[in-house]
All heavy atoms as TSV, in Angstrom:
chain	resi	resn	atom	element	x	y	z
A	1	MET	N	N	9.058	24.048	15.293
A	1	MET	CA	C	8.709	24.734	16.501
A	1	MET	C	C	9.577	24.199	17.629
A	1	MET	O	O	9.694	23.000	17.811
A	1	MET	CB	C	7.239	24.493	16.790
A	1	MET	CG	C	6.641	25.512	17.679
A	1	MET	SD	S	4.866	25.341	17.702
A	1	MET	CE	C	4.481	27.044	17.783
A	2	GLY	N	N	10.194	25.091	18.365
A	2	GLY	CA	C	11.124	24.688	19.406
A	2	GLY	C	C	10.466	24.301	20.717
A	2	GLY	O	O	9.253	24.412	20.907
A	3	VAL	N	N	11.301	23.840	21.621
A	3	VAL	CA	C	10.843	23.390	22.927
A	3	VAL	C	C	10.181	24.525	23.689
A	3	VAL	O	O	9.128	24.345	24.314
A	3	VAL	CB	C	12.027	22.811	23.746
A	3	VAL	CG1	C	11.613	22.504	25.166
A	3	VAL	CG2	C	12.589	21.589	23.060
A	4	SER	N	N	10.764	25.722	23.626
A	4	SER	CA	C	10.193	26.845	24.383
A	4	SER	C	C	8.804	27.204	23.871
A	4	SER	O	O	7.925	27.578	24.655
A	4	SER	CB	C	11.114	28.059	24.331
A	4	SER	OG	O	11.280	28.503	23.009
A	5	SER	N	N	8.571	27.071	22.564
A	5	SER	CA	C	7.249	27.352	22.005
A	5	SER	C	C	6.224	26.349	22.515
A	5	SER	O	O	5.080	26.713	22.836
A	5	SER	CB	C	7.288	27.299	20.482
A	5	SER	OG	O	8.190	28.246	19.984
A	6	ARG	N	N	6.626	25.103	22.602
A	6	ARG	CA	C	5.715	24.076	23.122
A	6	ARG	C	C	5.398	24.328	24.589
A	6	ARG	O	O	4.265	24.149	25.035
A	6	ARG	CB	C	6.317	22.690	22.929
A	6	ARG	CG	C	6.327	22.289	21.481
A	6	ARG	CD	C	6.910	20.925	21.281
A	6	ARG	NE	N	6.866	20.616	19.871
A	6	ARG	CZ	C	7.640	19.742	19.291
A	6	ARG	NH1	N	8.505	19.065	19.991
A	6	ARG	NH2	N	7.545	19.515	18.000
A	7	GLU	N	N	6.408	24.766	25.346
A	7	GLU	CA	C	6.175	25.070	26.757
A	7	GLU	C	C	5.181	26.223	26.898
A	7	GLU	O	O	4.304	26.194	27.770
A	7	GLU	CB	C	7.500	25.414	27.441
A	7	GLU	CG	C	8.416	24.224	27.603
A	7	GLU	CD	C	9.810	24.605	28.083
A	7	GLU	OE1	O	10.053	25.796	28.376
A	7	GLU	OE2	O	10.645	23.699	28.169
A	8	GLU	N	N	5.309	27.222	26.039
A	8	GLU	CA	C	4.379	28.353	26.076
A	8	GLU	C	C	2.958	27.887	25.764
A	8	GLU	O	O	1.994	28.320	26.400
A	8	GLU	CB	C	4.807	29.436	25.088
A	8	GLU	CG	C	6.104	30.125	25.447
A	8	GLU	CD	C	6.006	30.971	26.706
A	8	GLU	OE1	O	4.924	31.527	26.979
A	8	GLU	OE2	O	7.014	31.073	27.420
A	9	LEU	N	N	2.822	27.005	24.783
A	9	LEU	CA	C	1.494	26.483	24.445
A	9	LEU	C	C	0.909	25.673	25.603
A	9	LEU	O	O	-0.285	25.731	25.873
A	9	LEU	CB	C	1.548	25.639	23.176
A	9	LEU	CG	C	1.656	26.429	21.873
A	9	LEU	CD1	C	1.924	25.488	20.701
A	9	LEU	CD2	C	0.406	27.248	21.632
A	10	ARG	N	N	1.752	24.921	26.296
A	10	ARG	CA	C	1.267	24.148	27.452
A	10	ARG	C	C	0.764	25.083	28.556
A	10	ARG	O	O	-0.223	24.794	29.226
A	10	ARG	CB	C	2.358	23.219	27.967
A	10	ARG	CG	C	2.574	22.035	27.050
A	10	ARG	CD	C	3.519	20.991	27.634
A	10	ARG	NE	N	3.808	19.997	26.638
A	10	ARG	CZ	C	4.916	19.971	25.885
A	10	ARG	NH1	N	5.862	20.875	26.064
A	10	ARG	NH2	N	5.112	19.036	24.975
A	11	LEU	N	N	1.455	26.217	28.719
A	11	LEU	CA	C	0.986	27.204	29.694
A	11	LEU	C	C	-0.356	27.791	29.258
A	11	LEU	O	O	-1.249	28.001	30.086
A	11	LEU	CB	C	2.014	28.328	29.856
A	11	LEU	CG	C	3.294	27.968	30.595
A	11	LEU	CD1	C	4.275	29.144	30.541
A	11	LEU	CD2	C	3.004	27.588	32.032
A	12	LEU	N	N	-0.490	28.047	27.962
A	12	LEU	CA	C	-1.748	28.591	27.451
A	12	LEU	C	C	-2.900	27.591	27.583
A	12	LEU	O	O	-4.055	27.990	27.701
A	12	LEU	CB	C	-1.590	29.023	25.994
A	12	LEU	CG	C	-0.764	30.293	25.775
A	12	LEU	CD1	C	-0.531	30.517	24.293
A	12	LEU	CD2	C	-1.448	31.492	26.401
A	13	GLN	N	N	-2.584	26.312	27.566
A	13	GLN	CA	C	-3.621	25.285	27.771
A	13	GLN	C	C	-4.292	25.435	29.132
A	13	GLN	O	O	-5.445	25.083	29.291
A	13	GLN	CB	C	-3.012	23.878	27.701
A	13	GLN	CG	C	-2.926	23.294	26.339
A	13	GLN	CD	C	-2.413	21.864	26.409
A	13	GLN	OE1	O	-1.396	21.589	27.027
A	13	GLN	NE2	N	-3.125	20.972	25.762
A	14	LYS	N	N	-3.552	25.966	30.100
A	14	LYS	CA	C	-4.068	26.119	31.462
A	14	LYS	C	C	-4.790	27.453	31.657
A	14	LYS	O	O	-5.213	27.763	32.761
A	14	LYS	CB	C	-2.912	25.996	32.456
A	14	LYS	CG	C	-2.217	24.650	32.398
A	14	LYS	CD	C	-1.004	24.624	33.285
A	14	LYS	CE	C	-0.267	23.302	33.127
A	14	LYS	NZ	N	0.984	23.281	33.871
A	15	SER	N	N	-4.918	28.205	30.586
A	15	SER	CA	C	-5.561	29.516	30.652
A	15	SER	C	C	-7.022	29.402	31.100
A	15	SER	O	O	-7.702	28.422	30.793
A	15	SER	CB	C	-5.498	30.183	29.279
A	15	SER	OG	O	-6.262	31.371	29.256
A	16	LYS	N	N	-7.478	30.422	31.813
A	16	LYS	CA	C	-8.889	30.463	32.221
A	16	LYS	C	C	-9.780	30.822	31.032
A	16	LYS	O	O	-10.978	30.557	31.058
A	16	LYS	CB	C	-9.070	31.482	33.338
A	16	LYS	CG	C	-8.405	31.038	34.623
A	16	LYS	CD	C	-8.568	32.064	35.721
A	16	LYS	CE	C	-7.836	31.571	36.964
A	16	LYS	NZ	N	-7.883	32.558	38.031
A	17	ASN	N	N	-9.171	31.393	30.008
A	17	ASN	CA	C	-9.898	31.712	28.780
A	17	ASN	C	C	-10.075	30.405	28.006
A	17	ASN	O	O	-9.103	29.824	27.509
A	17	ASN	CB	C	-9.099	32.735	27.972
A	17	ASN	CG	C	-9.761	33.130	26.679
A	17	ASN	OD1	O	-10.393	32.304	26.005
A	17	ASN	ND2	N	-9.602	34.381	26.312
A	18	LEU	N	N	-11.299	29.920	27.919
A	18	LEU	CA	C	-11.563	28.616	27.305
A	18	LEU	C	C	-11.168	28.564	25.833
A	18	LEU	O	O	-10.671	27.545	25.357
A	18	LEU	CB	C	-13.034	28.239	27.473
A	18	LEU	CG	C	-13.469	27.982	28.917
A	18	LEU	CD1	C	-14.957	27.662	28.975
A	18	LEU	CD2	C	-12.662	26.850	29.527
A	19	GLN	N	N	-11.373	29.663	25.110
A	19	GLN	CA	C	-10.984	29.685	23.693
A	19	GLN	C	C	-9.472	29.566	23.545
A	19	GLN	O	O	-8.978	28.851	22.679
A	19	GLN	CB	C	-11.482	30.965	23.014
A	19	GLN	CG	C	-12.979	30.995	22.803
A	19	GLN	CD	C	-13.418	32.294	22.160
A	19	GLN	OE1	O	-12.899	33.360	22.474
A	19	GLN	NE2	N	-14.370	32.186	21.250
A	20	MET	N	N	-8.746	30.273	24.399
A	20	MET	CA	C	-7.280	30.227	24.363
A	20	MET	C	C	-6.788	28.825	24.714
A	20	MET	O	O	-5.914	28.272	24.055
A	20	MET	CB	C	-6.711	31.240	25.342
A	20	MET	CG	C	-5.211	31.346	25.306
A	20	MET	SD	S	-4.584	32.111	23.813
A	20	MET	CE	C	-5.168	33.776	24.047
A	21	SER	N	N	-7.375	28.241	25.732
A	21	SER	CA	C	-7.000	26.907	26.173
A	21	SER	C	C	-7.253	25.870	25.071
A	21	SER	O	O	-6.399	25.029	24.784
A	21	SER	CB	C	-7.775	26.545	27.433
A	21	SER	OG	O	-7.492	25.243	27.836
A	22	LYS	N	N	-8.416	25.966	24.443
A	22	LYS	CA	C	-8.766	25.016	23.383
A	22	LYS	C	C	-7.855	25.189	22.168
A	22	LYS	O	O	-7.372	24.209	21.596
A	22	LYS	CB	C	-10.224	25.203	22.968
A	22	LYS	CG	C	-10.692	24.193	21.957
A	22	LYS	CD	C	-12.169	24.339	21.659
A	22	LYS	CE	C	-12.599	23.303	20.643
A	22	LYS	NZ	N	-14.018	23.388	20.333
A	23	ALA	N	N	-7.575	26.444	21.785
A	23	ALA	CA	C	-6.696	26.711	20.641
A	23	ALA	C	C	-5.288	26.161	20.892
A	23	ALA	O	O	-4.669	25.563	20.011
A	23	ALA	CB	C	-6.643	28.204	20.348
A	24	ALA	N	N	-4.774	26.357	22.110
A	24	ALA	CA	C	-3.447	25.833	22.453
A	24	ALA	C	C	-3.426	24.311	22.376
A	24	ALA	O	O	-2.462	23.720	21.878
A	24	ALA	CB	C	-3.043	26.307	23.848
A	25	SER	N	N	-4.486	23.667	22.831
A	25	SER	CA	C	-4.565	22.203	22.769
A	25	SER	C	C	-4.572	21.707	21.329
A	25	SER	O	O	-3.877	20.736	20.989
A	25	SER	CB	C	-5.818	21.707	23.482
A	25	SER	OG	O	-5.740	21.968	24.851
A	26	ILE	N	N	-5.327	22.385	20.497
A	26	ILE	CA	C	-5.394	21.999	19.073
A	26	ILE	C	C	-4.026	22.164	18.414
A	26	ILE	O	O	-3.568	21.275	17.686
A	26	ILE	CB	C	-6.467	22.826	18.338
A	26	ILE	CG1	C	-7.859	22.411	18.826
A	26	ILE	CG2	C	-6.355	22.674	16.831
A	26	ILE	CD1	C	-8.984	23.325	18.373
A	27	LEU	N	N	-3.355	23.282	18.692
A	27	LEU	CA	C	-2.024	23.507	18.106
A	27	LEU	C	C	-1.026	22.449	18.560
A	27	LEU	O	O	-0.249	21.935	17.755
A	27	LEU	CB	C	-1.510	24.893	18.477
A	27	LEU	CG	C	-2.114	26.046	17.699
A	27	LEU	CD1	C	-1.681	27.374	18.294
A	27	LEU	CD2	C	-1.695	25.972	16.240
A	28	LEU	N	N	-1.029	22.116	19.841
A	28	LEU	CA	C	-0.115	21.082	20.339
A	28	LEU	C	C	-0.386	19.731	19.677
A	28	LEU	O	O	0.553	19.016	19.324
A	28	LEU	CB	C	-0.214	20.958	21.860
A	28	LEU	CG	C	0.547	22.018	22.644
A	28	LEU	CD1	C	0.163	21.977	24.109
A	28	LEU	CD2	C	2.045	21.832	22.479
A	29	ASP	N	N	-1.657	19.394	19.495
A	29	ASP	CA	C	-2.000	18.137	18.821
A	29	ASP	C	C	-1.488	18.125	17.385
A	29	ASP	O	O	-0.964	17.116	16.911
A	29	ASP	CB	C	-3.515	17.912	18.823
A	29	ASP	CG	C	-4.048	17.559	20.196
A	29	ASP	OD1	O	-3.247	17.157	21.068
A	29	ASP	OD2	O	-5.274	17.678	20.396
A	30	GLU	N	N	-1.630	19.254	16.688
A	30	GLU	CA	C	-1.175	19.337	15.291
A	30	GLU	C	C	0.339	19.289	15.195
A	30	GLU	O	O	0.903	18.672	14.293
A	30	GLU	CB	C	-1.717	20.610	14.624
A	30	GLU	CG	C	-3.203	20.585	14.392
A	30	GLU	CD	C	-3.663	19.436	13.521
A	30	GLU	OE1	O	-3.048	19.195	12.461
A	30	GLU	OE2	O	-4.648	18.759	13.886
A	31	ILE	N	N	1.027	19.929	16.129
A	31	ILE	CA	C	2.495	19.937	16.122
A	31	ILE	C	C	3.036	18.521	16.267
A	31	ILE	O	O	4.030	18.158	15.636
A	31	ILE	CB	C	3.028	20.837	17.259
A	31	ILE	CG1	C	2.766	22.296	16.926
A	31	ILE	CG2	C	4.512	20.602	17.495
A	31	ILE	CD1	C	3.029	23.238	18.078
A	32	GLU	N	N	2.384	17.719	17.097
A	32	GLU	CA	C	2.846	16.343	17.321
A	32	GLU	C	C	2.755	15.498	16.057
A	32	GLU	O	O	3.470	14.512	15.915
A	32	GLU	CB	C	2.065	15.697	18.457
A	32	GLU	CG	C	2.254	16.364	19.802
A	32	GLU	CD	C	3.705	16.402	20.254
A	32	GLU	OE1	O	4.427	15.407	20.044
A	32	GLU	OE2	O	4.104	17.431	20.817
A	33	LYS	N	N	1.913	15.869	15.112
A	33	LYS	CA	C	1.741	15.108	13.871
A	33	LYS	C	C	2.833	15.403	12.846
A	33	LYS	O	O	3.034	14.627	11.925
A	33	LYS	CB	C	0.379	15.432	13.244
A	33	LYS	CG	C	-0.796	14.993	14.082
A	33	LYS	CD	C	-2.094	15.418	13.435
A	33	LYS	CE	C	-3.290	15.109	14.321
A	33	LYS	NZ	N	-4.539	15.613	13.743
A	34	VAL	N	N	3.527	16.528	13.004
A	34	VAL	CA	C	4.545	16.939	12.035
A	34	VAL	C	C	5.861	16.235	12.364
A	34	VAL	O	O	6.344	16.322	13.489
A	34	VAL	CB	C	4.740	18.471	12.075
A	34	VAL	CG1	C	5.831	18.901	11.128
A	34	VAL	CG2	C	3.434	19.174	11.761
A	35	PRO	N	N	6.456	15.533	11.393
A	35	PRO	CA	C	7.728	14.869	11.665
A	35	PRO	C	C	8.850	15.895	11.846
A	35	PRO	O	O	8.790	16.984	11.268
A	35	PRO	CB	C	7.966	14.011	10.418
A	35	PRO	CG	C	7.178	14.680	9.348
A	35	PRO	CD	C	6.008	15.330	10.018
A	36	PRO	N	N	9.849	15.571	12.647
A	36	PRO	CA	C	10.964	16.496	12.836
A	36	PRO	C	C	11.747	16.648	11.531
A	36	PRO	O	O	11.747	15.742	10.693
A	36	PRO	CB	C	11.816	15.829	13.913
A	36	PRO	CG	C	11.453	14.393	13.847
A	36	PRO	CD	C	10.026	14.326	13.387
A	37	PRO	N	N	12.418	17.789	11.351
A	37	PRO	CA	C	13.190	17.981	10.122
A	37	PRO	C	C	14.357	16.997	10.062
A	37	PRO	O	O	14.898	16.599	11.097
A	37	PRO	CB	C	13.696	19.422	10.224
A	37	PRO	CG	C	13.652	19.744	11.675
A	37	PRO	CD	C	12.537	18.919	12.256
A	38	GLY	N	N	14.713	16.607	8.856
A	38	GLY	CA	C	15.829	15.678	8.669
A	38	GLY	C	C	17.171	16.357	8.842
A	38	GLY	O	O	17.284	17.578	8.812
A	39	LEU	N	N	18.190	15.559	9.051
A	39	LEU	CA	C	19.561	16.065	9.149
A	39	LEU	C	C	20.302	15.752	7.861
A	39	LEU	O	O	20.139	14.671	7.291
A	39	LEU	CB	C	20.307	15.407	10.311
A	39	LEU	CG	C	19.925	15.838	11.705
A	39	LEU	CD1	C	20.727	15.032	12.727
A	39	LEU	CD2	C	20.160	17.314	11.915
A	40	ARG	N	N	21.099	16.711	7.409
A	40	ARG	CA	C	21.982	16.485	6.266
A	40	ARG	C	C	23.391	16.839	6.709
A	40	ARG	O	O	23.615	17.880	7.320
A	40	ARG	CB	C	21.590	17.367	5.079
A	40	ARG	CG	C	20.293	16.939	4.439
A	40	ARG	CD	C	19.949	17.819	3.258
A	40	ARG	NE	N	19.606	19.141	3.757
A	40	ARG	CZ	C	19.824	20.270	3.091
A	40	ARG	NH1	N	20.388	20.254	1.912
A	40	ARG	NH2	N	19.476	21.438	3.607
A	41	ILE	N	N	24.324	15.973	6.405
A	41	ILE	CA	C	25.720	16.184	6.775
A	41	ILE	C	C	26.563	16.123	5.516
A	41	ILE	O	O	26.485	15.159	4.755
A	41	ILE	CB	C	26.192	15.102	7.780
A	41	ILE	CG1	C	25.312	15.135	9.028
A	41	ILE	CG2	C	27.653	15.304	8.127
A	41	ILE	CD1	C	25.543	13.985	9.970
A	42	TYR	N	N	27.357	17.169	5.310
A	42	TYR	CA	C	28.280	17.222	4.173
A	42	TYR	C	C	29.694	17.100	4.707
A	42	TYR	O	O	30.134	17.911	5.526
A	42	TYR	CB	C	28.115	18.544	3.414
A	42	TYR	CG	C	26.770	18.691	2.766
A	42	TYR	CD1	C	25.709	19.291	3.432
A	42	TYR	CD2	C	26.556	18.218	1.472
A	42	TYR	CE1	C	24.464	19.408	2.837
A	42	TYR	CE2	C	25.312	18.337	0.870
A	42	TYR	CZ	C	24.271	18.940	1.567
A	42	TYR	OH	O	23.047	19.065	0.967
A	43	CYS	N	N	30.391	16.064	4.271
A	43	CYS	CA	C	31.741	15.794	4.769
A	43	CYS	C	C	32.827	16.064	3.730
A	43	CYS	O	O	33.994	16.126	4.070
A	43	CYS	CB	C	31.854	14.341	5.221
A	43	CYS	SG	S	30.750	13.933	6.568
A	44	LEU	N	N	32.438	16.167	2.471
A	44	LEU	CA	C	33.432	16.447	1.432
A	44	LEU	C	C	33.568	17.956	1.291
A	44	LEU	O	O	32.584	18.675	1.209
A	44	LEU	CB	C	33.018	15.820	0.105
A	44	LEU	CG	C	32.908	14.299	0.121
A	44	LEU	CD1	C	32.351	13.802	-1.199
A	44	LEU	CD2	C	34.259	13.677	0.415
A	45	GLY	N	N	34.817	18.429	1.273
A	45	GLY	CA	C	35.009	19.876	1.281
A	45	GLY	C	C	34.820	20.376	2.700
A	45	GLY	O	O	35.178	19.718	3.668
A	46	LYS	N	N	34.195	21.532	2.823
A	46	LYS	CA	C	33.932	22.090	4.145
A	46	LYS	C	C	32.833	21.279	4.829
A	46	LYS	O	O	31.805	20.977	4.236
A	46	LYS	CB	C	33.489	23.547	4.010
A	46	LYS	CG	C	33.197	24.210	5.326
A	46	LYS	CD	C	32.671	25.624	5.118
A	46	LYS	CE	C	32.282	26.185	6.467
A	46	LYS	NZ	N	31.058	26.928	6.456
A	47	PHE	N	N	33.056	20.909	6.101
A	47	PHE	CA	C	32.052	20.175	6.859
A	47	PHE	C	C	30.869	21.097	7.133
A	47	PHE	O	O	31.034	22.234	7.596
A	47	PHE	CB	C	32.633	19.677	8.185
A	47	PHE	CG	C	31.652	18.900	9.006
A	47	PHE	CD1	C	31.456	17.551	8.757
A	47	PHE	CD2	C	30.912	19.509	10.001
A	47	PHE	CE1	C	30.543	16.821	9.494
A	47	PHE	CE2	C	30.001	18.796	10.750
A	47	PHE	CZ	C	29.817	17.450	10.494
A	48	ARG	N	N	29.658	20.616	6.823
A	48	ARG	CA	C	28.439	21.392	7.063
A	48	ARG	C	C	27.367	20.474	7.605
A	48	ARG	O	O	27.281	19.304	7.230
A	48	ARG	CB	C	27.953	22.047	5.776
A	48	ARG	CG	C	28.904	23.113	5.279
A	48	ARG	CD	C	28.461	23.671	3.950
A	48	ARG	NE	N	28.640	22.596	2.951
A	48	ARG	CZ	C	27.949	22.505	1.834
A	48	ARG	NH1	N	27.040	23.381	1.526
A	48	ARG	NH2	N	28.165	21.515	0.990
A	49	LEU	N	N	26.533	21.018	8.476
A	49	LEU	CA	C	25.444	20.270	9.081
A	49	LEU	C	C	24.171	21.090	8.935
A	49	LEU	O	O	24.153	22.278	9.237
A	49	LEU	CB	C	25.739	20.019	10.564
A	49	LEU	CG	C	24.672	19.327	11.397
A	49	LEU	CD1	C	24.435	17.900	10.897
A	49	LEU	CD2	C	25.085	19.303	12.853
A	50	TYR	N	N	23.105	20.449	8.440
A	50	TYR	CA	C	21.817	21.115	8.245
A	50	TYR	C	C	20.724	20.358	8.977
A	50	TYR	O	O	20.689	19.137	8.964
A	50	TYR	CB	C	21.434	21.144	6.759
A	50	TYR	CG	C	22.264	22.094	5.929
A	50	TYR	CD1	C	23.494	21.711	5.425
A	50	TYR	CD2	C	21.791	23.360	5.633
A	50	TYR	CE1	C	24.241	22.569	4.649
A	50	TYR	CE2	C	22.525	24.233	4.860
A	50	TYR	CZ	C	23.754	23.840	4.371
A	50	TYR	OH	O	24.491	24.696	3.604
A	51	ARG	N	N	19.825	21.112	9.619
A	51	ARG	CA	C	18.596	20.549	10.177
A	51	ARG	C	C	17.479	21.151	9.335
A	51	ARG	O	O	17.234	22.349	9.387
A	51	ARG	CB	C	18.418	20.923	11.638
A	51	ARG	CG	C	17.142	20.351	12.234
A	51	ARG	CD	C	16.967	20.668	13.702
A	51	ARG	NE	N	17.439	21.999	14.014
A	51	ARG	CZ	C	18.130	22.300	15.101
A	51	ARG	NH1	N	18.432	21.398	15.975
A	51	ARG	NH2	N	18.525	23.536	15.321
A	52	GLY	N	N	16.843	20.326	8.519
A	52	GLY	CA	C	15.898	20.851	7.540
A	52	GLY	C	C	16.664	21.701	6.542
A	52	GLY	O	O	17.672	21.261	5.995
A	53	ASP	N	N	16.249	22.940	6.333
A	53	ASP	CA	C	16.960	23.852	5.437
A	53	ASP	C	C	17.889	24.789	6.185
A	53	ASP	O	O	18.542	25.635	5.576
A	53	ASP	CB	C	15.947	24.689	4.628
A	53	ASP	CG	C	15.179	23.844	3.635
A	53	ASP	OD1	O	15.730	22.826	3.168
A	53	ASP	OD2	O	14.030	24.191	3.322
A	54	GLU	N	N	17.969	24.670	7.503
A	54	GLU	CA	C	18.780	25.575	8.321
A	54	GLU	C	C	20.162	24.988	8.569
A	54	GLU	O	O	20.303	23.881	9.094
A	54	GLU	CB	C	18.089	25.818	9.666
A	54	GLU	CG	C	18.905	26.651	10.615
A	54	GLU	CD	C	18.333	26.677	12.020
A	54	GLU	OE1	O	17.340	25.975	12.291
A	54	GLU	OE2	O	18.906	27.382	12.851
A	55	GLU	N	N	21.199	25.733	8.176
A	55	GLU	CA	C	22.561	25.294	8.471
A	55	GLU	C	C	22.847	25.570	9.936
A	55	GLU	O	O	22.505	26.629	10.469
A	55	GLU	CB	C	23.589	26.020	7.607
A	55	GLU	CG	C	25.003	25.525	7.854
A	55	GLU	CD	C	26.023	26.077	6.890
A	55	GLU	OE1	O	25.683	26.931	6.061
A	55	GLU	OE2	O	27.195	25.642	6.967
A	56	ILE	N	N	23.449	24.596	10.607
A	56	ILE	CA	C	23.787	24.743	12.017
A	56	ILE	C	C	25.269	25.091	12.101
A	56	ILE	O	O	26.121	24.239	11.820
A	56	ILE	CB	C	23.482	23.456	12.800
A	56	ILE	CG1	C	22.002	23.111	12.661
A	56	ILE	CG2	C	23.875	23.616	14.264
A	56	ILE	CD1	C	21.612	21.798	13.261
A	57	PRO	N	N	25.583	26.335	12.469
A	57	PRO	CA	C	26.993	26.724	12.547
A	57	PRO	C	C	27.690	26.035	13.712
A	57	PRO	O	O	27.058	25.711	14.729
A	57	PRO	CB	C	26.935	28.240	12.752
A	57	PRO	CG	C	25.592	28.518	13.301
A	57	PRO	CD	C	24.687	27.430	12.812
A	58	ASP	N	N	28.986	25.814	13.570
A	58	ASP	CA	C	29.715	25.094	14.618
A	58	ASP	C	C	29.722	25.861	15.934
A	58	ASP	O	O	29.920	25.281	16.987
A	58	ASP	CB	C	31.130	24.749	14.174
A	58	ASP	CG	C	31.961	25.957	13.796
A	58	ASP	OD1	O	31.423	27.088	13.783
A	58	ASP	OD2	O	33.150	25.777	13.503
A	59	LYS	N	N	29.440	27.146	15.928
A	59	LYS	CA	C	29.372	27.926	17.168
A	59	LYS	C	C	28.244	27.439	18.070
A	59	LYS	O	O	28.285	27.618	19.277
A	59	LYS	CB	C	29.133	29.400	16.846
A	59	LYS	CG	C	30.255	30.053	16.109
A	59	LYS	CD	C	29.855	31.466	15.734
A	59	LYS	CE	C	30.800	31.983	14.673
A	59	LYS	NZ	N	30.328	33.206	14.062
A	60	ARG	N	N	27.212	26.832	17.490
A	60	ARG	CA	C	26.055	26.378	18.276
A	60	ARG	C	C	26.251	24.992	18.870
A	60	ARG	O	O	25.416	24.531	19.649
A	60	ARG	CB	C	24.796	26.400	17.410
A	60	ARG	CG	C	24.358	27.829	17.147
A	60	ARG	CD	C	23.100	27.957	16.376
A	60	ARG	NE	N	22.040	27.061	16.788
A	60	ARG	CZ	C	20.989	26.786	16.028
A	60	ARG	NH1	N	20.854	27.342	14.851
A	60	ARG	NH2	N	20.072	25.963	16.444
A	61	TRP	N	N	27.320	24.306	18.515
A	61	TRP	CA	C	27.555	22.985	19.081
A	61	TRP	C	C	27.945	23.154	20.538
A	61	TRP	O	O	28.748	24.011	20.889
A	61	TRP	CB	C	28.643	22.252	18.322
A	61	TRP	CG	C	28.288	21.969	16.897
A	61	TRP	CD1	C	27.109	22.235	16.275
A	61	TRP	CD2	C	29.127	21.391	15.917
A	61	TRP	NE1	N	27.162	21.835	14.965
A	61	TRP	CE2	C	28.398	21.317	14.715
A	61	TRP	CE3	C	30.429	20.922	15.933
A	61	TRP	CZ2	C	28.913	20.795	13.555
A	61	TRP	CZ3	C	30.952	20.398	14.771
A	61	TRP	CH2	C	30.193	20.332	13.603
A	62	LYS	N	N	27.414	22.302	21.393
A	62	LYS	CA	C	27.688	22.418	22.817
A	62	LYS	C	C	29.085	21.930	23.187
A	62	LYS	O	O	29.650	22.346	24.162
A	62	LYS	CB	C	26.636	21.637	23.608
A	62	LYS	CG	C	25.266	22.258	23.496
A	62	LYS	CD	C	24.270	21.519	24.328
A	62	LYS	CE	C	22.916	22.185	24.169
A	62	LYS	NZ	N	21.922	21.597	25.017
A	63	SER	N	N	29.615	21.050	22.400
A	63	SER	CA	C	30.926	20.479	22.704
A	63	SER	C	C	31.859	20.692	21.526
A	63	SER	O	O	31.445	20.656	20.373
A	63	SER	CB	C	30.776	18.983	22.980
A	63	SER	OG	O	32.032	18.364	23.046
A	64	LYS	N	N	33.121	20.891	21.805
A	64	LYS	CA	C	34.093	21.027	20.716
A	64	LYS	C	C	34.526	19.664	20.206
A	64	LYS	O	O	35.130	19.542	19.174
A	64	LYS	CB	C	35.322	21.790	21.208
A	64	LYS	CG	C	35.019	23.228	21.507
A	64	LYS	CD	C	36.255	23.980	21.868
A	64	LYS	CE	C	35.872	25.407	22.160
A	64	LYS	NZ	N	36.962	26.325	22.018
A	65	ARG	N	N	34.176	18.639	20.917
A	65	ARG	CA	C	34.607	17.299	20.583
A	65	ARG	C	C	34.200	16.832	19.186
A	65	ARG	O	O	34.996	16.253	18.457
A	65	ARG	CB	C	34.076	16.331	21.611
A	65	ARG	CG	C	35.008	15.231	21.819
A	65	ARG	CD	C	34.581	14.386	22.955
A	65	ARG	NE	N	35.445	13.239	22.833
A	65	ARG	CZ	C	35.704	12.398	23.754
A	65	ARG	NH1	N	35.144	12.523	24.901
A	65	ARG	NH2	N	36.511	11.414	23.538
A	66	PRO	N	N	32.952	17.065	18.726
A	66	PRO	CA	C	32.587	16.562	17.409
A	66	PRO	C	C	33.179	17.358	16.244
A	66	PRO	O	O	33.104	16.939	15.120
A	66	PRO	CB	C	31.071	16.662	17.380
A	66	PRO	CG	C	30.701	17.607	18.446
A	66	PRO	CD	C	31.822	17.614	19.423
A	67	ARG	N	N	33.786	18.499	16.534
A	67	ARG	CA	C	34.369	19.304	15.451
A	67	ARG	C	C	35.589	18.619	14.870
A	67	ARG	O	O	36.420	18.073	15.591
A	67	ARG	CB	C	34.768	20.681	15.970
A	67	ARG	CG	C	33.592	21.501	16.389
A	67	ARG	CD	C	34.054	22.866	16.812
A	67	ARG	NE	N	32.946	23.577	17.415
A	67	ARG	CZ	C	33.046	24.748	17.958
A	67	ARG	NH1	N	34.207	25.366	17.987
A	67	ARG	NH2	N	32.003	25.322	18.478
A	68	CYS	N	N	35.707	18.659	13.583
A	68	CYS	CA	C	36.849	18.045	12.895
A	68	CYS	C	C	37.656	19.148	12.236
A	68	CYS	O	O	37.614	19.314	11.013
A	68	CYS	CB	C	36.367	17.032	11.865
A	68	CYS	SG	S	35.365	15.727	12.565
A	69	SER	N	N	38.361	19.932	12.982
A	69	SER	CA	C	39.125	21.052	12.409
A	69	SER	C	C	40.506	20.614	12.007
A	69	SER	O	O	41.114	19.796	12.566
A	69	SER	CB	C	39.230	22.169	13.430
A	69	SER	OG	O	37.943	22.631	13.778
């Protein structure tokens, strides 16, 4: 779950609807218990980077500096 999803849940915690507020609080508590996905880096052959099972394409890197082209 990304940062924006957590922000949305925090907003829902402030809801006047008590059920919605309580549900958002429970979800945030449960999310905190889940460890972040691991990173896998493949350097032999084509360089590849994975977060959990998701491959992170080099287009998503913020800087060109870490690229080894």
